C-alpha positions as CSV (number, residue, x, y, z in Angstrom):
1,X,-5.8,-19.2,-38.0
2,X,-4.9,-19.6,-34.4
3,X,-7.4,-20.5,-31.6
4,X,-6.5,-19.5,-28.1
5,X,-8.3,-20.8,-25.0
6,X,-8.7,-18.0,-22.5
7,X,-9.2,-18.8,-18.8
8,X,-8.6,-16.9,-15.7
9,X,-9.0,-17.0,-11.9
10,X,-8.7,-20.7,-11.4
11,X,-8.1,-20.0,-7.7
12,X,-6.6,-23.5,-7.2
13,X,-7.2,-24.5,-3.6
14,X,-9.4,-23.0,-0.9
15,X,-11.4,-20.6,-3.1
16,X,-12.1,-23.1,-5.9
17,X,-15.4,-24.8,-6.6
18,X,-14.1,-27.9,-8.3
19,X,-12.4,-31.0,-6.9
20,X,-10.2,-31.1,-10.0
21,X,-8.5,-27.9,-8.9
22,X,-8.3,-28.6,-5.2
23,X,-5.5,-29.7,-2.9
24,X,-5.3,-33.5,-2.6
25,X,-7.2,-34.8,0.4
26,X,-9.0,-31.6,1.1
27,X,-12.8,-31.2,0.9
28,X,-14.3,-28.7,-1.6
29,X,-16.0,-25.9,0.4
30,X,-18.2,-24.6,-2.3
31,X,-21.9,-25.0,-1.7
32,X,-22.9,-25.4,-5.4
33,X,-23.4,-29.0,-6.3
34,X,-24.0,-30.8,-9.6
35,X,-23.6,-34.0,-11.5
36,X,-21.0,-32.6,-13.9
37,X,-17.3,-32.4,-13.4
38,X,-16.0,-28.9,-14.2
39,X,-12.5,-30.2,-15.1
40,X,-13.5,-33.2,-17.1
41,X,-16.2,-31.2,-18.9
42,X,-13.5,-28.6,-19.7
43,X,-11.3,-31.2,-21.2
44,X,-14.2,-32.4,-23.4
45,X,-14.8,-28.8,-24.5
46,X,-11.2,-28.2,-25.3
47,X,-11.0,-31.4,-27.4
48,X,-14.1,-30.2,-29.2
49,X,-12.8,-26.6,-29.8
50,X,-9.2,-27.7,-30.4
51,X,-7.3,-24.6,-29.3
52,X,-3.5,-24.4,-30.0
53,X,-2.8,-22.1,-27.1
54,X,-3.8,-21.6,-23.4
55,X,-3.7,-18.1,-22.0
56,X,-4.3,-17.9,-18.2
57,X,-5.0,-14.4,-17.0
58,X,-3.8,-14.7,-13.4
59,X,-5.0,-15.8,-10.0
60,X,-3.9,-19.4,-10.6
61,X,-4.0,-20.0,-6.9
62,X,-6.0,-19.0,-3.8
63,X,-3.2,-18.3,-1.3
64,X,-0.1,-18.3,-3.5
65,X,1.8,-21.0,-1.5
66,X,4.2,-23.5,-2.9
67,X,1.9,-26.5,-2.7
68,X,-0.9,-24.7,-4.6
69,X,1.5,-23.6,-7.4
70,X,2.9,-27.1,-7.7
71,X,-0.5,-28.9,-8.0
72,X,-2.0,-26.1,-10.1
73,X,0.8,-26.4,-12.6
74,X,0.4,-30.2,-12.7
75,X,-3.3,-29.9,-13.5
76,X,-2.7,-27.3,-16.2
77,X,-0.1,-29.5,-17.8
78,X,-2.3,-32.5,-17.5
79,X,-5.2,-30.7,-19.2
80,X,-2.8,-29.6,-22.0
81,X,-1.5,-33.2,-22.5
82,X,-5.1,-34.5,-22.7
83,X,-6.1,-31.9,-25.2
84,X,-3.1,-31.8,-27.4
85,X,-1.7,-28.4,-26.4
86,X,2.1,-28.2,-26.2
87,X,3.6,-27.0,-22.9
88,X,5.4,-24.2,-24.7
89,X,2.1,-22.8,-25.9
90,X,0.8,-22.2,-22.4
91,X,1.2,-18.6,-21.2
92,X,0.1,-17.2,-17.9
93,X,0.3,-14.1,-15.7
94,X,0.2,-13.6,-12.0
95,X,-2.7,-12.0,-10.0
96,X,-3.1,-10.7,-6.5
97,X,-3.8,-14.2,-5.2
98,X,-0.5,-15.5,-6.6
99,X,1.5,-13.6,-4.1
100,X,2.3,-15.6,-0.9
101,X,0.8,-13.3,1.7
102,X,2.2,-15.3,4.5
103,X,5.6,-14.0,3.4
104,X,4.6,-10.4,2.5
105,X,2.8,-10.2,5.9
106,X,6.2,-10.4,7.6
107,X,7.0,-7.0,6.2
108,X,3.8,-5.2,7.3
109,X,4.7,-4.4,10.9
110,X,8.5,-4.7,11.2
111,X,9.5,-4.0,14.8
112,X,12.6,-2.1,16.3
113,X,13.8,-0.5,13.1
114,X,13.5,3.0,11.7
115,X,10.7,4.0,9.3
116,X,13.1,4.1,6.4
117,X,14.5,0.6,7.2
118,X,11.0,-0.7,7.7
119,X,10.1,0.4,4.1
120,X,13.2,-1.4,2.7
121,X,12.4,-4.6,4.7
122,X,8.8,-4.6,3.6
123,X,9.9,-4.2,0.0
124,X,12.3,-7.1,0.3
125,X,9.6,-9.4,1.8
126,X,7.2,-8.3,-1.0
127,X,9.9,-9.2,-3.6
128,X,10.3,-12.7,-2.1
129,X,6.5,-13.2,-2.0
130,X,6.1,-12.1,-5.6
131,X,8.7,-14.6,-6.7
132,X,7.1,-17.7,-5.2
133,X,5.4,-18.7,-8.4
134,X,8.7,-18.5,-10.3
135,X,10.4,-20.7,-7.7
136,X,7.6,-23.2,-7.3
137,X,6.5,-23.9,-10.9
138,X,8.9,-25.7,-13.2
139,X,7.5,-24.9,-16.7
140,X,5.0,-22.1,-16.6
141,X,6.3,-18.6,-17.0
142,X,9.6,-19.7,-18.4
143,X,8.9,-19.8,-22.2
144,X,9.3,-16.2,-23.3
145,X,11.4,-15.1,-26.2
146,X,12.5,-12.0,-24.2
147,X,12.0,-11.5,-20.5
148,X,10.6,-8.4,-18.8
149,X,11.7,-6.8,-15.6
150,X,9.2,-8.5,-13.4
151,X,8.5,-12.2,-12.7
152,X,6.1,-13.6,-15.4
153,X,6.6,-10.7,-17.7
154,X,8.0,-10.9,-21.2
155,X,7.4,-11.2,-25.0
156,X,6.4,-14.2,-27.1
157,X,6.5,-14.3,-30.9
158,X,4.3,-16.7,-32.9
159,X,3.3,-16.8,-36.6
160,X,0.0,-15.1,-36.1
161,X,0.7,-12.9,-33.0
162,X,3.1,-11.2,-30.7
163,X,2.2,-11.6,-27.0
164,X,3.2,-9.1,-24.3
165,X,2.9,-10.3,-20.7
166,X,2.8,-7.9,-17.8
167,X,2.7,-8.7,-14.0
168,X,0.2,-6.4,-12.3
169,X,0.0,-8.5,-9.1
170,X,3.5,-8.4,-7.7
171,X,2.8,-5.4,-5.3
172,X,-0.5,-6.7,-4.0
173,X,-0.5,-7.3,-0.2
174,X,-3.1,-8.4,2.4
175,X,-3.2,-4.9,3.9
176,X,-4.4,-3.2,0.7
177,X,-7.7,-1.4,1.2
178,X,-8.6,-2.3,-2.4
179,X,-7.0,-5.2,-4.4
180,X,-6.0,-3.1,-7.4
181,X,-2.9,-3.8,-9.4
182,X,0.3,-1.9,-10.0
183,X,2.9,-2.2,-12.7
184,X,5.5,0.3,-11.4
185,X,7.8,2.3,-13.5
186,X,10.2,-0.5,-14.6
187,X,7.4,-2.5,-16.3
188,X,5.8,0.6,-17.8
189,X,9.0,1.8,-19.4
190,X,9.9,-1.7,-20.6
191,X,6.5,-2.2,-22.2
192,X,6.5,1.2,-23.9
193,X,9.9,0.5,-25.4
194,X,9.3,-3.1,-26.4
195,X,5.8,-2.5,-27.8
196,X,7.2,0.4,-29.9
197,X,9.7,-2.0,-31.4
198,X,6.9,-4.2,-32.7
199,X,4.6,-1.3,-33.8
200,X,5.1,-1.9,-37.5
201,X,4.9,-5.7,-37.2
202,X,1.9,-6.9,-39.1
203,X,1.1,-9.7,-36.7
204,X,-1.7,-9.3,-34.2
205,X,-0.4,-7.8,-31.0
206,X,-1.9,-9.0,-27.7
207,X,-1.4,-7.8,-24.1
208,X,-2.0,-10.4,-21.3
209,X,-2.3,-9.2,-17.7
210,X,-4.5,-9.8,-14.6
211,X,-6.0,-6.5,-13.5
212,X,-8.2,-4.2,-15.5
213,X,-6.6,-1.3,-17.3
214,X,-9.9,0.5,-17.5
215,X,-13.1,0.8,-15.5
216,X,-16.1,-1.1,-16.7
217,X,-19.8,-0.6,-16.1
218,X,-20.9,-3.0,-13.4
219,X,-24.5,-4.1,-12.9
220,X,-24.4,-3.3,-9.2
221,X,-23.3,-0.1,-7.6
222,X,-19.9,-0.1,-5.8
223,X,-16.3,1.0,-5.9
224,X,-14.3,-0.5,-8.8
225,X,-11.4,-2.2,-7.1
226,X,-10.1,-4.0,-10.2
227,X,-8.1,-1.4,-12.2
228,X,-4.4,-0.9,-12.1
229,X,-2.9,2.3,-10.9
230,X,-1.3,3.2,-14.2
231,X,-4.4,2.2,-16.3
232,X,-4.8,5.4,-18.3
233,X,-1.1,5.6,-19.1
234,X,-1.0,2.0,-20.1
235,X,-3.9,2.4,-22.5
236,X,-2.2,5.3,-24.1
237,X,1.0,3.3,-24.7
238,X,-1.1,0.3,-26.0
239,X,-3.1,2.4,-28.4
240,X,-0.1,4.4,-29.7
241,X,1.9,1.2,-30.3
242,X,-0.8,-0.8,-32.1
243,X,-1.9,-3.3,-29.4
244,X,-5.0,-5.0,-30.9
245,X,-6.3,-7.1,-28.0
246,X,-6.0,-6.8,-24.2
247,X,-6.9,-9.9,-22.2
248,X,-7.3,-9.9,-18.4
249,X,-9.1,-11.4,-15.4
250,X,-9.5,-10.3,-11.7
251,X,-13.1,-9.3,-11.6
252,X,-15.1,-12.5,-12.0
253,X,-17.6,-10.9,-14.3
254,X,-16.9,-11.7,-18.0
255,X,-17.0,-9.0,-20.6
256,X,-16.0,-8.5,-24.2
257,X,-16.0,-5.2,-26.1
258,X,-14.2,-3.2,-28.7
259,X,-13.1,0.4,-27.6
260,X,-11.4,3.3,-29.3
261,X,-8.8,5.3,-27.4
262,X,-8.7,8.9,-28.6
263,X,-4.9,8.9,-29.2
264,X,-4.9,5.6,-31.1
265,X,-5.5,4.9,-34.7
266,X,-7.1,1.5,-34.3
267,X,-9.7,0.0,-31.9
268,X,-8.6,-2.3,-29.1
269,X,-10.6,-5.4,-28.1
270,X,-11.0,-5.8,-24.4
271,X,-11.6,-9.3,-23.0
272,X,-12.3,-9.8,-19.3
273,X,-12.2,-13.6,-18.9
274,X,-14.3,-13.8,-15.7
275,X,-13.4,-16.9,-13.6
276,X,-12.8,-20.5,-14.7
277,X,-13.5,-22.1,-11.3
278,X,-13.7,-19.7,-8.3
279,X,-16.4,-20.7,-5.9
280,X,-19.9,-19.1,-5.6
281,X,-18.9,-16.9,-2.6
282,X,-16.2,-15.1,-4.5
283,X,-18.1,-15.0,-7.8
284,X,-21.7,-14.0,-7.1
285,X,-22.8,-10.5,-6.1
286,X,-26.1,-10.0,-4.3
287,X,-28.8,-11.6,-6.4
288,X,-26.5,-11.8,-9.4
289,X,-25.5,-15.5,-10.1
290,X,-22.4,-15.1,-12.3
291,X,-21.3,-18.4,-13.9
292,X,-17.8,-19.7,-14.3
293,X,-16.7,-19.0,-17.9
294,X,-14.1,-19.9,-20.5
295,X,-13.5,-18.3,-23.9
296,X,-11.9,-19.2,-27.2
297,X,-10.3,-16.4,-29.4
298,X,-9.9,-17.0,-33.1
299,X,-7.3,-14.8,-34.8
300,X,-5.8,-14.7,-38.2
301,X,-2.8,-12.6,-39.2
302,X,-4.5,-11.5,-42.5
303,X,-7.8,-10.4,-40.9
304,X,-8.7,-7.1,-39.1
305,X,-11.4,-8.8,-36.9
306,X,-11.5,-11.6,-34.4
307,X,-14.1,-14.2,-33.3
308,X,-14.7,-14.9,-29.6
309,X,-16.6,-18.0,-28.5
310,X,-18.0,-17.8,-24.9
311,X,-19.0,-20.7,-22.6
312,X,-20.3,-21.0,-19.1
313,X,-20.5,-23.8,-16.5
314,X,-23.7,-24.6,-14.7
315,X,-24.6,-27.3,-12.1
316,X,-27.4,-28.6,-14.3
317,X,-25.8,-28.7,-17.7
318,X,-22.0,-28.5,-17.3
319,X,-20.2,-26.5,-19.9
320,X,-22.5,-24.9,-22.5
321,X,-22.6,-21.9,-24.8
322,X,-23.6,-18.6,-23.2
323,X,-27.0,-18.1,-24.8
324,X,-28.3,-15.0,-23.1
325,X,-26.8,-11.5,-23.1
326,X,-27.7,-10.2,-19.6
327,X,-26.2,-8.4,-16.6
328,X,-24.5,-11.6,-15.3
329,X,-23.0,-12.4,-18.8
330,X,-23.0,-9.3,-21.0
331,X,-21.6,-11.3,-23.9
332,X,-23.0,-13.4,-26.8
333,X,-22.4,-17.0,-27.7
334,X,-20.2,-15.9,-30.6
335,X,-18.9,-12.4,-31.1
336,X,-17.2,-10.7,-34.0
337,X,-15.0,-8.0,-32.6
338,X,-12.3,-5.6,-33.6
339,X,-14.2,-2.9,-35.5
340,X,-16.4,0.0,-34.4
341,X,-19.2,1.5,-36.6
342,X,-21.2,4.7,-35.9
343,X,-24.9,4.6,-35.1
344,X,-25.6,6.5,-38.3
345,X,-23.9,3.8,-40.4
346,X,-25.9,1.1,-38.6
347,X,-29.2,2.9,-39.0
348,X,-28.6,3.7,-42.7
349,X,-27.8,0.0,-43.4
350,X,-30.9,-1.3,-41.7
351,X,-33.1,1.4,-43.4
352,X,-32.1,-0.2,-46.8
353,X,-34.2,-3.2,-45.8
354,X,-37.3,-1.1,-45.9
355,X,-37.4,-1.5,-49.7
356,X,-37.6,-5.3,-49.5
357,X,-40.7,-7.3,-49.8
358,X,-41.0,-10.5,-47.8
359,X,-37.4,-11.7,-47.2
360,X,-35.4,-14.1,-45.1
361,X,-32.2,-12.8,-43.4
362,X,-29.3,-14.8,-42.1
363,X,-26.8,-13.2,-39.7
364,X,-23.8,-14.4,-41.7
365,X,-25.2,-12.5,-44.8
366,X,-25.7,-9.2,-43.1
367,X,-23.6,-6.1,-43.9
368,X,-20.4,-6.2,-41.9
369,X,-21.3,-3.2,-39.7
370,X,-24.3,-5.2,-38.3
371,X,-22.2,-8.2,-37.5
372,X,-20.1,-6.4,-34.9
373,X,-23.2,-5.6,-32.7
374,X,-24.4,-7.6,-29.8
375,X,-27.4,-9.6,-30.8
376,X,-29.8,-7.9,-28.4
377,X,-28.9,-4.5,-29.7
378,X,-29.1,-5.7,-33.3
379,X,-32.5,-7.1,-32.8
380,X,-33.7,-3.9,-31.1
381,X,-32.5,-1.8,-34.0
382,X,-34.2,-4.0,-36.5
383,X,-37.5,-3.9,-34.6
384,X,-37.4,-0.1,-34.0
385,X,-36.4,0.9,-37.5
386,X,-38.4,-1.5,-39.6
387,X,-41.6,-1.5,-37.4
388,X,-43.4,1.0,-39.7
389,X,-42.9,-1.1,-42.8
390,X,-42.4,-4.7,-41.8
391,X,-43.3,-7.3,-39.3
392,X,-40.0,-8.7,-38.0
393,X,-40.3,-12.4,-37.2
394,X,-37.5,-14.1,-35.3
395,X,-34.3,-12.9,-33.7
396,X,-30.6,-13.0,-34.7
397,X,-28.4,-15.0,-34.6
398,X,-31.2,-17.3,-35.9
399,X,-32.9,-16.5,-39.2
400,X,-35.1,-13.4,-39.3
401,X,-38.1,-13.0,-41.6
402,X,-39.2,-9.6,-42.9
403,X,-42.9,-9.5,-43.8
404,X,-44.0,-6.4,-45.7
405,X,-47.0,-4.7,-44.1
C-alpha cells in the first residue's frame, strides 16, 4: 500500500496565511490568528500519517518570482526531511500563480511593432515567465522518468502507480478575464499518446494537474473560472486510457467524488485538494468560511478502490479531521472511493435490514455498496427506508442500532 499526502495552493509569500510559508522578514498579512502553527502542526500530522509521497497540485507561490520559488522549495524539502519522505518522492505541478507575471506583463502591450510581431513577442515573454519555476528550483520538477513538452510535465513510474503530470498554468497571464487553465495541443497530444501506452498497465494511473478538468457544483452562484479550456477532451482521453484518479487544486474549495464518463469503462476519482495555506481573503466566499485542507490518499495496486483521509486547519484546534459534510467541506473524515452503485442497488441493500430484529450495525461491516456513500446520504437513506419498521438510533460512521417497532 502507498500513502500519498495531497496538498495544493500553498501560495508561499504574499497570499499565504502562515509564517512558515512566508518570505523571511516579512509580516503575515492574514487576519486570522491562532495559537497553533500551521506548518509545525502539518509536520506532526505527516509524522502521524506517515505518507511515502508528497503531491503538490500547483500554486506553490503567490507571485511566481525567484525568491518565492527558492524559499518555497526549501520549506517543502525541509518538511520532507522532517517527516521521512525522500526528495525524489515529491511531485508538483504549476498553477496560474506560478507564472512570473512581472515578466509576462512585458508582452501585453508591446509598442512600435506590427500586430503579428506583437503576438510573437508576447508568446516569448510568456514562455520565459512560464519557465521561472524550472530555473529557480533545484530539485522539484526534475524527477520524471520521461519528460513532457511543457515545464513540469512528465511521467513517473512507481510500484503501485503511474503518475502523469500536466502543466495547465503556463499560459496564464494577468490580463486574463478569468484565470482558467490551458494545456494547448502539444500537451494534449503527448498525454493522449503516453497514457495510451500505459492503458493495459495494471498499476493505478493518476493524473496530477492544477486546474479543474470539469465544472463542479459550487455552494454560491457565480461563474466557474477554474476549468481548463480542453476539459471535455481531456476527460475523454483520461477515461478511454484508463486513468483512475485525477488530482488538482486551483479553487480553494475541497471536493472528492467518483464520476463515470460515458465513453469510459471505469469510474474516475476526482480529488480537488482545496488550499493548504492560502489566506482567508483568497479562501472564503461571502459567509462561507472554507478551511485550509490537506488529504491523504491510500492506494493499493491489487485493489479497485481507494481511501481518502481529509483534514482541516482551524485557529482554535490546529489540524484536525474534517468531521462535518457541509457546503464549506463537502467531504467526510474518511472516504472509500472508486466505485459507483445505482440507487436501486443501495435501496435494495438497505431494505434487507427490514427483516432484522434489534441489531447493531458497524460501518465496516456494511455491504460494499453502502460504504461508497457519503455518511450524510447513507444516514438519510437508512432513516427514510427503515422508518416504517425500525427506530434508527445513532449515525454512521459510528455504530447504528436498529430497534424493531
